[in-house]
N, C-alpha and C positions, 0 to 999 in steps of 0.2 A: 509661551504656554497659553496666554490669553487669546492669541490669534488662532491657535489650534482649537481651543475650546469653542470659540465663536464659529469657526468653520464647521466643526462636527455638529454643533447644535443647529446651525442653519441647515446642514444636510439632513438632519433628523426631521426638521419641519417640512422641508421640501420633499422628503421621501414619501410623505403621506399623500402627495398629489399624484393624480393619474399620469402615466407615462405619456399620454397623448398631449399633454400640455407642453412637452419639451421637444417633440418631433411633429411638425405640422407644415403642410404646404403653404406657399405664399397666398394661394387663392382663397384661403379660409381665414375667418376671424373667430378665434376661440376664446371664451372666457371661462376659466375654471376657478372655483372658489373653494377653499379649504378653511373651514372655520371663518375667521375674519381676514384671511389673506387672499387677495385676488391677483391672479396672474393672467395677463392678456398677451396675444400674439396676433399680428395682422401683416398683410403684405399685398403685393400687386398680383393681378391675375396673369401677368406675362411670364411668370416663372413658377413652375410646379415643383422645383427642387425642394426637398425638405430642409427645414431650418433646425440646427442643433443649438440649443441654448446652453451656454456655459454658466453653471450655477454661481461661480465666483469670478467670472471673467472681468467684471466691472467693479469688483469690490476692492477697496483699499483699506485694509484693516489697520494700517499704521497711521492713517491720516484722519481727517474730519469728515470723510464721506459717510461715515455711519450716521451722522446727524441727519443726512438726507434720506435715510431708509425709513420706511413707514413705521410710525411709532408703535402700531399694533404688532408688527413683525418683531421689533425689538423687545416688546413686552412678552411675546410668546417665547422668544429665545431665552430671556431672563428667567421666565417661569420654568422652562424645561431644565435649565442649569440649576436652578434652586431646588427643584424636585429631585434631581439626581444627587445633589449634595446631601439633601435631607435623608434620602434612602440610604446612602452610604454611611452617613453618620448614625442612623438608626441601627443599621446592621452591625457596625463597629461597636456601638454601645451594648447591643445584645450579646455579642461574643464576649466582650470584656466582663459583662455582668455574669454570664454563665460560667466563665473560667474562674471568676472570683468566688462565686457561690458554690461551685461544684455541681452545676446543673447540666446534665447531658443525657442524651438518649443512646441506646445501644442497638445495633443490628450486626449482622455478620453472615458468614458462610462456613460450611463444614465440608471437609474432605473425608475420604474413606479411612476407616480405622486401621486398615491393613495395607501393606504394600502389594506390589504385583506378585511377589512370591509368597504372600500370606503372612508375613511378619507384621507385628504391631507397628504403626507409624503415627507420629504426631508432628505438629508444626514446630520447627526448631528455630526459625528466624523469619522475620518479615523486613522488607526494604522498600522505602519510597523511591520513586524514580528521581534521578538527578539529570541535569541538562548541561550541555556545553555552552549555553547562553551565559551572558555576563551576570551571574549570580554567585552567591557563596555556595559552593558545592557541598560544604559540610552541613548546610541547612537547606535541603532540597525543597522543603515545604513552601518556601517563598516563591517558587516557580510553578507550583501546582495550580492548575486551572479548576474552575468550578465544575466543568463538565468533562466527561470522558476520563475520569481519574482512574489510575491503575495502581496495583501494588504487586510486588514480587514476593512469593512465598517459597521458602525452602523447608524440606521435611527431613525427618530422621532416617528415611529410607533412601535419601539421595535424590529425590524428585524435586522438580522446580515447576511452579505454577505462576503464570501471569494472569491476574484476575482484574477484570474491569468492575469497579464497584457499582452496586445498585442501591436501590432504596427499599427493597424488601426487608422485612424483619429478619428472616432467616432463609438461606438457600443452601441445600445440601447437594453435593456433587457425588455421583457414583459412576463407576465404570459400567459400560454396557457392551454386549458383544457386537462385533463389526464383521459381517460376513465377507466384506471386501478385502479383509486382511488375512494373511496366512496364519495358520495355527501357531507358527513359531514366533509370532510377534511377542516381544517381552514387555511392552508397555503401551498403554493407551495414550492417544494424543487428543487434541481438542475435538476431533470428530467422534471420539469414543466416549464422550462424557455427556451425561444428562443431569439436569437439576431437578430436585424434588423440594419444592417450597412448602411452607406450612399454611398456604392459603389455597383457594380453589382454582388457581390458575392451572391450566393443563400442563403436564410435563412437556418440556421442550428439549429435543435432542439437538445438540450443537453439531454443526457440520453441514447444514442445509443451505449454506450461502447467506444465511440471515434473512431469507425472503419470507415475507408474510403476505397473506391475502388482504385485499382492500377491505373486506368485511371485518377483519379482526384488527386492522391498523388503528382505528379510532378507539376500540376497546382496550388495546394494549397501552395507548397513551393515557388512559384513565387509571390503569392499574400500576402498582408499584413496579419499578424497573428491576428485573432480576440481576443478580451478580452473574458475570459471564466468564468462562474460561477462554482466554485469548491464546495462550500458549501453555503447553505442558510437555515436559520431556524428562528423561532420566539422565542426571548429570554424573552419576558414579556407577561403576560396574558392580561394585561389591555392596551396594546399598548402604554406603557410609553416610552418617548424618551431615547435613549442610550446616555449618556454623558461622560462615561469613558469606555475604551476598551483596553484590552491587548491581543496580539496574540503571544503566546510563545511556543517554542519547548523545551521540557525537555531533560535531559541528556539521557533518554531512547528513544528519538525520538518520544514521544507522543506530539501531537499538542493540546494545550489548549487555549480556549477562556475564558477570564474573563470579565464580564460585570457588569456595575452599571447603573441603570436607576431610574428615578423618584426621589422622596424626602425621601424615606423610609430608605435609608442607607443599603439596602440589596445588597449582592454581589453574583453572580452566576458564577460557574466554569463549563465549558463544555469541553468534550473531543471529538475530531474530528476523524472520520474514515478516514485513509489515505491509504486504500487499493487500488489496481490497478483498481477496478471497478469504474465506473463513478457514481454508485448509492451510493454516499457518505451519511453518516449519522452523527448524533451527539448524545451525551449522556450527560445528566446533572449529573455531578460528585458530586457537593455540592451546597447548597444554604446557604450562611452565613447571617443569619438574626438577630443574637443577639449581634453583636459586636458594630455596629454603630446605632444611632437613628435618624440621619438626612442625608441630601444629601452627597454622596461621591464626594469629590473634587479632588481626585487623586488615581489612581491605577498604580503601577509600578512593573515590574518583576525584581527580583534580583537573583544573583547566589552567594551563600556564600560558599567559599571553606572550606573544613574541615582542621583542624589543625592536624588531625591524618592520617597517610598514608593509613591505612586500610579503612577509611571512605570515602564515596562519597561526591561530592558537593551537596549542598542543593538548590533546586529551591524554591524560596520564593516570595510571593506576599505581597507587601506593600500597605496599604490602609490608607487614611486619610479622615476624615469627617468634615463637617462644625460644628458639635457639639464639636469639639476640641479633639476628640479621634484619636489615631493612632494605627495601629496593623500590625503584621507580621503573615502570614499564610504559612504553609508548603504545597507547591503544590505537593510534592511527597507523601503526606499523605492525599489526598483529602481535602486540605484546612484546615487542623487541625490548630487551633489557637496556635501560639507560645507565643505571649504576646499581650496585649493591655493596653493602659493607657490613662489618661486624661492629655492633655498638659496644665497645669495651672501654671502660674508664680505667686508666692506669693508676689512679689514686685510690678510688673507693670501689668496692664490690657492690654494684647496683642490683645484682641478681638477674633473674630471667625477666624478659619482656612479657608483661601480662595484658597490656592493652595499648592502644595508640589512636591518635587522631591527627588531622591536618588542619591548620589554619590557612585558608586560601583567600586572603583579602585582595590579591591582585586580580581575582575574577569577580569581585563585587561590582555591582552596577553603579558606578559613579561615587562609591563610598570609600575609595582607596586613596590614601596618601601616596604621592609619587615615590616615597621612600619605604613604603610598606613592603614586607617580604613574606613569602609563604614559609611557615614553620611547621616542622614535624615534631610532635610531642609524644613521648613514650612513657608509659607507666610501668613500674617494675615490681617484682615480688618483694623487694626490701623496702618499699615505700618511697622510692625516689621518682621524680619526674625529670626526664632528660629531654632537651630540645635541640634541634638542628635546623638551621636555615637551609631550605631545600636548594636554593640557588647556589649556595656555597658548596653543597655536596656535589651538585652536578658539575660545577666549575672544577672542583678538585678531581672528580672522576675523569673529566675531559683532558685535564693536564697531567694525569697519572700521578697526582699527589696523594691518592689513597693507596698506600702501600700495604701489601699483605692483606688486602680487603678489609682493613681496619678503618673505621670512620675517624675523621679528624676530631679534635677537641670540641665537645659540644658547646653551643652558644649559651646554654643555661643548664644547670643541674642543681636540684634542691630536694630536700626531704619533705614530702607532702603529707605522709601518714606514718604512724608508728613512732617509737622512741628507742630504737635499737634493741628492743626486747625480743624481737623475732616472732612475736605472737600477734596475729591480726593486724599486720602492718602493711600488707600488700596493697598497691593501687589496683583496683579491679575494674574501674571504669574511668574514662576521661573524655572530655568534650570541649572543643573550642567554641566559645560562645559569642563571637562577634566583637563589636566595639566596646571599649571600656569607658571609664569616666575620668581617668587621671591623665592630664596632659603632661608631656615631658617638659618641665620648666627649667631643666638644667641649662646653664649658660652655654651657648654654642661655642665651640672652638673650631679651629681650622680642621676641615675634613669631617665635621659632624653635622647632624641635622636633627630637628625635633620631630618626634612622632608621638601620637596618643597611644594609650594602653589598649590591650585586648583582654577579653575575659577568658579565663580557663577554669573549668569545673572538673573536680576530681572526686571519685568515690572510693571508699576504702573497704577492706576486708571486714572491718569492725562495724560497718554500716554508716559511718560518718561521711558526710559530703562537705567539701570545702570549695570556696570560691576565691579565685586569685585574680589579681590584675598583673598582666605581663607588660612591662615597659621595654621598649626597644630604642636603641640609640645607634645611629650609623657612625662609624669611625673609620679611620684609615686602615684598621686591621679587620674590618668586617662589621657585622651587626652584633652588638652586645645586648643580651636580654637579661632583665632583672625581674624578680617577682615581688609582689607585695600582698599581704604583710610578710616581712622577713622573719619575725619572731612571734611566738605565741602570745606575747603580751601586747602586741600591736593590733590596732583596729583599722577598719576601713571606714572612711567618712560617709560615703554614699551607698555602700553596699554591705551586706552581711557576709561574714567569713565562714562560720561553722554552722552546719545544719545536722541535727540529730533526730532520728525517727525510725530508721530501718533496723530490723533485728536480723542481722546477717549481712553478708557481702552485698554491695551495690553492683548491679549487673549492667545497667544502662543509664545514660543521661541524655536528655534531649531538650530542645526548646521549641516553643510554639512558633516562633518566628525570629529571625535575626534582627528584625526591625523593632522587636519588643523584648528587651532583655530584662524586663521587670519580674519575670517569673521563669521557672524551668521545671522539668519533670525528671523524676528518677524512678527506677524500678529495682527490686531487690530479690534476694533468695527467699525472703519471707512471703513472697507471693503478692506483694502490694505495689501499687504505683502511687507516688506522692507528688503533689504539686506544691512548689515553694515560692514564696515571695523573695526575690533576690535582694530586695532593699532592706527588709527588716528581719528576715529569717523565719517568718511565720509559715507554718504548714497550712496552706489554704484548704486542702481537703485530701482525702485518701481514697483511692480506687482499689477495691479488693474483690474477693469472690473468685479469683483465678484458681484453677485446679493444681497449678504448679508455679514455679518461679517464672517471671517474665524476663526474657532474654533480650528483647529488642523493642524499641519504641519508634514507630514510623509516623511522623506528622505529615499530613497531606493538606496543605493550606493552613489557615488559622482555625478551621472548624473541625477537622477530622483527625483523630488519633487511632492508628491501627496497631493492634498488639497481638502477641502470641500468649502462651501461658494457659491455654484452655484445651489442651489435648489436640484433637484433630480440627478444632474450630479456630477461626480468626475473628476477633472482635473489632468492630468499627464503632468508635465512640464519637458521637456527633454533638458538638457544642453549639450548633446553630438552631436548636429547637426554640420554639417561641415561648412556651409557658413552663413554669416550674412543675415538675412531676411530683405529685403528692405521694404516689406509690410507684416504685420502679418495677421492672419486669423481673421475674424469677427465672434466671437463665440456667435452667436445669437441662443442659444439653448433654 
């Protein structure tokens, strides 16, 4: 790491020097000075061939040659490294302070109030992009970059938007007529959208190839960047509301949109055109209609690494339905079914599946124990949490051990909410939260190994939120999972268990980052978002003012939170602002 930092820092210093200092004929003697660093080149007049200087050809970063480097150069390198570290530390401290104090700014964009057929339409779900890179797919915000960030938006009329985020306070998109399209066109695309912002910037119609004149280029750089429609299409024929949405980049760089709408249990997979042209399009890759028979309650993207060096990682889509079925689909093979089964417990009636999430530690970047496993967690209408190891399900499906399409015995099952009264006991939201704090200290036996715990967060119909530590132990009979605390009288040493504040069912749970499990966010039917301290249970602050309940929370990096719950508007909450705001905006949209 030190070698790489020194190389990058030296490159940064040398990059400020004119390129003529590195390609020069032998017949010349050139002296270039940048600050206090002097670079010289000289040669014979007999050879006019250019000389190419290798910045690091003579450097030995592992030895003592650095002592022979000019002291001023080393000083400049150290200064640059120190400045970079200080800037990062300052930015991290600002984000931590804003999240702790509840200090953020709001901007956003609005879509039309009506659908193409004239029916009322609102935003029903938002989704952050996930990537097939080695990160936790359940926490896509850790992969989000500071520039060119996008978000997927599903609406109640079945339409899908891919929006590139901007810095304007508010951008409103409306449809405009397109004379190049026939009158029978049922839906507008990105070429048929224009934005109307609340400042003096002229309206811009998308679809002109993104070209601007040189006269206006510098002016646009000084103005806030507008939100932009990158893709737009109709995902359902009957304008059914989109209630589950996945926006995923595969290992080959293909962007996929997976949607679930209505009550039928059908899933559609779309491929997006990511060419340089602004006339983007989409292609329906697959329609999965025979796997589930009722409403889809969860869609999640996973990356399953191969155990063979010659094989590639697999991009997998997990789906769960209210009918109690779960399935895995191969996204690299147009949604080909890997397995599906009915989650039925022969001992207890766990009720209908209401929510689900996937712990995908095998895709984490360098943070996975060799014995970690991907686990599917299901929340049910009777308050139970049921967990299956994904690898065991796929192995059983490949060996035909899943008979009558019934799932094997779950690796874990416990009551998370309710007390058998039947009132307000359903698990309505569930989230896998990354690494836990409890090591597996059980004495290892033959065929077993130790693993650390993982965090699981559940939200109930009664508004309560609970935090669990899930312990895993590998044995000769497979992976055995246990939860903590096991009884209501037990407590967690380093984390809080019960969080109360919502008035009504919890609709969504999210985290700012998998690398920071000290806090998490929840939304509820009461129209509020609450930010909690995971260690002491304190409610840090509440975000309200939404016109309806918030159904999804999309974190983009550590600084941006994107939410629905405001009718046709999407809110972007920015926690990277510099100063505390004494008076906030009145978002009367």
